[in-house]
Short mmCIF file of the C-alpha atoms (twelve columns), coordinates in Angstrom:
data_MODEL
# 
_entry.id   MODEL 
# 
loop_
_atom_site.group_PDB 
_atom_site.id 
_atom_site.type_symbol 
_atom_site.label_atom_id 
_atom_site.label_alt_id 
_atom_site.label_comp_id 
_atom_site.label_asym_id 
_atom_site.label_seq_id 
_atom_site.Cartn_x 
_atom_site.Cartn_y 
_atom_site.Cartn_z 
_atom_site.pdbx_PDB_model_num 
ATOM 1   C CA . ASP A 1   0.000   0.000  0.000   1 
ATOM 2   C CA . PRO A 2   2.373   2.806  1.050   1 
ATOM 3   C CA . LEU A 3   5.089   1.748  -1.425  1 
ATOM 4   C CA . THR A 4   5.929   3.754  -4.527  1 
ATOM 5   C CA . ALA A 5   8.366   2.419  -7.098  1 
ATOM 6   C CA . PHE A 6   9.990   4.085  -10.101 1 
ATOM 7   C CA . ILE A 7   10.839  1.563  -12.800 1 
ATOM 8   C CA . GLY A 8   12.356  2.331  -16.170 1 
ATOM 9   C CA . VAL A 9   15.376  2.231  -18.407 1 
ATOM 10  C CA . ASN A 10  18.467  4.309  -17.676 1 
ATOM 11  C CA . ASP A 11  18.445  8.070  -18.302 1 
ATOM 12  C CA . ILE A 12  14.692  8.675  -18.307 1 
ATOM 13  C CA . GLY A 13  14.497  10.712 -15.075 1 
ATOM 14  C CA . LYS A 14  13.951  8.321  -12.147 1 
ATOM 15  C CA . SER A 15  16.788  9.820  -10.120 1 
ATOM 16  C CA . THR A 16  15.804  13.337 -11.172 1 
ATOM 17  C CA . ILE A 17  12.368  12.871 -9.603  1 
ATOM 18  C CA . LEU A 18  13.934  11.701 -6.353  1 
ATOM 19  C CA . GLU A 19  16.397  14.612 -6.392  1 
ATOM 20  C CA . ALA A 20  13.550  17.070 -6.971  1 
ATOM 21  C CA . LEU A 21  11.689  15.605 -3.975  1 
ATOM 22  C CA . GLU A 22  14.834  15.940 -1.841  1 
ATOM 23  C CA . ILE A 23  15.110  19.590 -2.895  1 
ATOM 24  C CA . ILE A 24  11.418  20.267 -2.144  1 
ATOM 25  C CA . PHE A 25  11.444  18.660 1.294   1 
ATOM 26  C CA . ASN A 26  14.956  18.961 2.671   1 
ATOM 27  C CA . SER A 27  17.418  20.858 0.459   1 
ATOM 28  C CA . GLN A 28  20.241  19.372 2.526   1 
ATOM 29  C CA . GLN A 29  21.762  16.486 0.584   1 
ATOM 30  C CA . ILE A 30  21.177  17.916 -2.875  1 
ATOM 31  C CA . LYS A 31  21.605  21.596 -3.698  1 
ATOM 32  C CA . ILE A 32  20.230  23.183 -6.822  1 
ATOM 33  C CA . ASP A 33  22.615  25.252 -8.946  1 
ATOM 34  C CA . LYS A 34  22.758  26.854 -12.376 1 
ATOM 35  C CA . SER A 35  24.134  23.672 -13.947 1 
ATOM 36  C CA . ASP A 36  20.657  22.220 -13.350 1 
ATOM 37  C CA . LEU A 37  19.212  24.605 -15.949 1 
ATOM 38  C CA . CYS A 38  18.277  22.968 -19.239 1 
ATOM 39  C CA . VAL A 39  20.841  23.962 -21.862 1 
ATOM 40  C CA . PHE A 40  17.972  24.766 -24.250 1 
ATOM 41  C CA . ALA A 41  15.924  26.765 -21.717 1 
ATOM 42  C CA . GLU A 42  14.960  30.310 -22.619 1 
ATOM 43  C CA . SER A 43  14.457  31.148 -18.939 1 
ATOM 44  C CA . ARG A 44  17.073  31.110 -16.187 1 
ATOM 45  C CA . VAL A 45  14.465  30.242 -13.578 1 
ATOM 46  C CA . ILE A 46  14.005  26.784 -12.089 1 
ATOM 47  C CA . ILE A 47  10.671  25.882 -10.533 1 
ATOM 48  C CA . ILE A 48  9.978   22.609 -8.761  1 
ATOM 49  C CA . GLY A 49  6.394   21.963 -7.740  1 
ATOM 50  C CA . CYS A 50  4.624   19.328 -5.725  1 
ATOM 51  C CA . VAL A 51  0.895   18.665 -5.306  1 
ATOM 52  C CA . PHE A 52  -0.253  17.254 -1.977  1 
ATOM 53  C CA . SER A 53  -3.563  15.428 -1.876  1 
ATOM 54  C CA . ASN A 54  -3.456  13.974 1.626   1 
ATOM 55  C CA . ILE A 55  -3.349  17.224 3.590   1 
ATOM 56  C CA . PRO A 56  -4.440  17.773 7.189   1 
ATOM 57  C CA . THR A 57  -7.991  19.000 7.662   1 
ATOM 58  C CA . ASP A 58  -7.052  21.548 10.314  1 
ATOM 59  C CA . ILE A 59  -3.726  23.331 10.700  1 
ATOM 60  C CA . ILE A 60  -2.507  25.806 13.274  1 
ATOM 61  C CA . ILE A 61  -0.747  28.763 11.683  1 
ATOM 62  C CA . ASP A 62  -2.006  31.472 14.001  1 
ATOM 63  C CA . ALA A 63  -1.097  30.916 17.675  1 
ATOM 64  C CA . THR A 64  -3.297  28.027 18.803  1 
ATOM 65  C CA . ALA A 65  -6.405  28.637 16.718  1 
ATOM 66  C CA . PRO A 66  -7.021  25.950 14.081  1 
ATOM 67  C CA . THR A 67  -7.958  26.889 10.530  1 
ATOM 68  C CA . ASN A 68  -7.854  24.993 7.271   1 
ATOM 69  C CA . LEU A 69  -6.314  25.504 3.865   1 
ATOM 70  C CA . ALA A 70  -9.679  25.735 2.091   1 
ATOM 71  C CA . ARG A 71  -10.874 28.516 4.420   1 
ATOM 72  C CA . GLU A 72  -7.594  30.358 3.799   1 
ATOM 73  C CA . TYR A 73  -7.995  29.991 0.002   1 
ATOM 74  C CA . LEU A 74  -4.773  28.007 -0.364  1 
ATOM 75  C CA . LEU A 75  -5.927  25.076 -2.471  1 
ATOM 76  C CA . ILE A 76  -6.048  24.482 -6.207  1 
ATOM 77  C CA . ALA A 77  -9.323  23.671 -7.987  1 
ATOM 78  C CA . THR A 78  -9.029  19.937 -7.181  1 
ATOM 79  C CA . GLY A 79  -8.907  20.685 -3.444  1 
ATOM 80  C CA . ASP A 80  -5.210  19.785 -3.248  1 
ATOM 81  C CA . LEU A 81  -2.287  21.875 -2.005  1 
ATOM 82  C CA . GLU A 82  0.340   22.849 -4.582  1 
ATOM 83  C CA . ILE A 83  3.699   24.129 -3.372  1 
ATOM 84  C CA . GLN A 84  6.316   25.548 -5.735  1 
ATOM 85  C CA . LYS A 85  9.936   26.396 -5.021  1 
ATOM 86  C CA . LYS A 86  11.608  28.836 -7.376  1 
ATOM 87  C CA . TRP A 87  15.221  29.853 -8.012  1 
ATOM 88  C CA . ASP A 88  16.066  32.778 -10.317 1 
ATOM 89  C CA . PHE A 89  19.557  32.341 -11.783 1 
ATOM 90  C CA . ASN A 90  19.418  35.796 -13.391 1 
ATOM 91  C CA . ARG A 91  20.544  37.025 -9.972  1 
ATOM 92  C CA . ALA A 92  24.174  36.825 -8.866  1 
ATOM 93  C CA . LEU A 93  23.106  34.979 -5.715  1 
ATOM 94  C CA . PRO A 94  19.870  33.130 -6.441  1 
ATOM 95  C CA . ARG A 95  17.715  32.547 -3.412  1 
ATOM 96  C CA . GLN A 96  14.933  30.093 -2.914  1 
ATOM 97  C CA . GLU A 97  11.368  31.396 -2.888  1 
ATOM 98  C CA . VAL A 98  8.401   29.259 -1.816  1 
ATOM 99  C CA . PHE A 99  4.864   29.734 -3.140  1 
ATOM 100 C CA . ALA A 100 1.459   28.161 -2.815  1 
ATOM 101 C CA . ASN A 101 -0.321  27.993 -6.141  1 
ATOM 102 C CA . ALA A 102 -3.985  28.419 -5.251  1 
ATOM 103 C CA . ILE A 103 -7.403  29.704 -6.229  1 
ATOM 104 C CA . HIS A 104 -7.055  32.825 -4.087  1 
ATOM 105 C CA . PRO A 105 -8.829  36.170 -3.640  1 
ATOM 106 C CA . SER A 106 -7.579  38.918 -5.936  1 
ATOM 107 C CA . ALA A 107 -9.842  41.666 -4.562  1 
ATOM 108 C CA . ASP A 108 -7.708  44.602 -3.377  1 
ATOM 109 C CA . THR A 109 -8.586  44.374 0.317   1 
ATOM 110 C CA . ALA A 110 -8.466  40.554 0.524   1 
ATOM 111 C CA . ARG A 111 -5.501  39.348 -1.540  1 
ATOM 112 C CA . ASP A 112 -2.704  39.963 0.998   1 
ATOM 113 C CA . LEU A 113 -4.374  38.970 4.269   1 
ATOM 114 C CA . LEU A 114 -2.039  36.034 5.014   1 
ATOM 115 C CA . ALA A 115 0.958   38.379 4.972   1 
ATOM 116 C CA . LEU A 116 -0.469  40.870 7.482   1 
ATOM 117 C CA . LYS A 117 0.312   41.126 11.186  1 
ATOM 118 C CA . ILE A 118 -2.632  41.183 13.583  1 
ATOM 119 C CA . THR A 119 -2.474  44.985 14.017  1 
ATOM 120 C CA . ASP A 120 -2.554  45.409 10.224  1 
ATOM 121 C CA . LEU A 121 -5.493  43.015 9.938   1 
ATOM 122 C CA . LYS A 122 -7.419  45.001 12.569  1 
ATOM 123 C CA . SER A 123 -6.589  48.244 10.744  1 
ATOM 124 C CA . ARG A 124 -7.764  46.771 7.440   1 
ATOM 125 C CA . ALA A 125 -11.000 45.564 9.044   1 
ATOM 126 C CA . LYS A 126 -11.641 49.000 10.543  1 
ATOM 127 C CA . GLU A 127 -10.684 50.766 7.307   1 
ATOM 128 C CA . ILE A 128 -13.239 48.839 5.224   1 
ATOM 129 C CA . GLY A 129 -15.968 48.960 7.899   1 
ATOM 130 C CA . VAL A 130 -16.028 45.399 9.291   1 
ATOM 131 C CA . ASP A 131 -18.068 45.231 12.494  1 
ATOM 132 C CA . PRO A 132 -15.647 44.217 15.321  1 
ATOM 133 C CA . ALA A 133 -18.441 42.112 16.843  1 
ATOM 134 C CA . THR A 134 -18.129 39.725 13.873  1 
ATOM 135 C CA . TYR A 135 -14.608 38.528 14.734  1 
ATOM 136 C CA . ASP A 136 -12.270 37.638 17.581  1 
ATOM 137 C CA . GLY A 137 -9.676  40.426 17.615  1 
ATOM 138 C CA . ASN A 138 -7.052  38.097 19.110  1 
ATOM 139 C CA . VAL A 139 -7.207  35.506 16.323  1 
ATOM 140 C CA . LYS A 140 -5.859  36.397 12.891  1 
ATOM 141 C CA . HIS A 141 -7.863  33.859 10.894  1 
ATOM 142 C CA . SER A 142 -11.053 35.138 12.529  1 
ATOM 143 C CA . ILE A 143 -10.243 38.680 11.357  1 
ATOM 144 C CA . ARG A 144 -9.286  37.400 7.874   1 
ATOM 145 C CA . ASN A 145 -12.595 35.528 7.578   1 
ATOM 146 C CA . ALA A 146 -14.590 38.586 8.690   1 
ATOM 147 C CA . ILE A 147 -12.785 40.749 6.129   1 
ATOM 148 C CA . ARG A 148 -13.422 38.218 3.359   1 
ATOM 149 C CA . LYS A 149 -17.123 38.010 4.244   1 
ATOM 150 C CA . HIS A 150 -17.365 41.795 4.321   1 
ATOM 151 C CA . VAL A 151 -15.648 42.175 0.942   1 
ATOM 152 C CA . GLY A 152 -18.118 39.744 -0.604  1 
ATOM 153 C CA . ASN A 153 -16.881 39.297 -4.173  1 
ATOM 154 C CA . LEU A 154 -13.336 38.081 -3.594  1 
ATOM 155 C CA . ASP A 155 -12.695 37.635 -7.339  1 
ATOM 156 C CA . VAL A 156 -10.838 34.350 -6.776  1 
ATOM 157 C CA . LYS A 157 -8.395  33.240 -9.454  1 
ATOM 158 C CA . PRO A 158 -5.235  31.146 -9.805  1 
ATOM 159 C CA . THR A 159 -2.487  32.954 -7.895  1 
ATOM 160 C CA . LEU A 160 1.049   32.299 -6.697  1 
ATOM 161 C CA . ILE A 161 1.068   33.266 -3.026  1 
ATOM 162 C CA . PRO A 162 4.532   33.929 -1.571  1 
ATOM 163 C CA . LEU A 163 5.005   31.906 1.615   1 
ATOM 164 C CA . LYS A 164 7.485   34.253 3.244   1 
ATOM 165 C CA . ASP A 165 5.629   36.566 5.644   1 
ATOM 166 C CA . GLU A 166 3.561   36.063 8.794   1 
ATOM 167 C CA . ASP A 167 1.016   33.222 8.598   1 
ATOM 168 C CA . ALA A 168 1.830   32.487 4.958   1 
ATOM 169 C CA . LYS A 169 5.335   31.481 6.051   1 
ATOM 170 C CA . ARG A 170 3.930   29.198 8.750   1 
ATOM 171 C CA . ILE A 171 1.873   27.244 6.217   1 
ATOM 172 C CA . TRP A 172 4.888   25.527 4.627   1 
ATOM 173 C CA . GLU A 173 6.515   25.057 8.044   1 
ATOM 174 C CA . VAL A 174 3.382   23.257 9.289   1 
ATOM 175 C CA . ILE A 175 2.692   21.202 6.156   1 
ATOM 176 C CA . ARG A 176 6.277   20.095 5.386   1 
ATOM 177 C CA . PRO A 177 6.697   17.627 8.302   1 
ATOM 178 C CA . SER A 178 3.338   15.998 7.485   1 
# 
């Protein structure tokens, strides 16, 4: 049941898949470098992506309050989680960036909520007229949900969400060990 096997002739990519998984999950034994670029590539950017279908129902990214990836608009259309790691070799020192590819709000006041600190979320809620009685001011996901409900039309569309700030950063940290 839990066994996966890669079978095939030499030089078709079996080891490459395993190396890509090592880079996605650990980045310790195998390091990516510019020699990994395809010699015929027009772009000097390497992206490795992984789709996770067996994801936890609830996750804790905000103190101790559970939320879930669907409520945070972090899933693709199939209901799975897609994580992408990107390296731009146009830079002298390429650095790794991590993204969630998701069907996510693009409305101005709702697209960046995962990157905001709690004081910024409260300010945003006040600024757009969200009734404070509709959320718990000590729980970020409660404020995010109240803002999203208040906005109404979130104009969701496929989006790459940087997982580098605030609760967005915690998402990969929480999911990775699973």
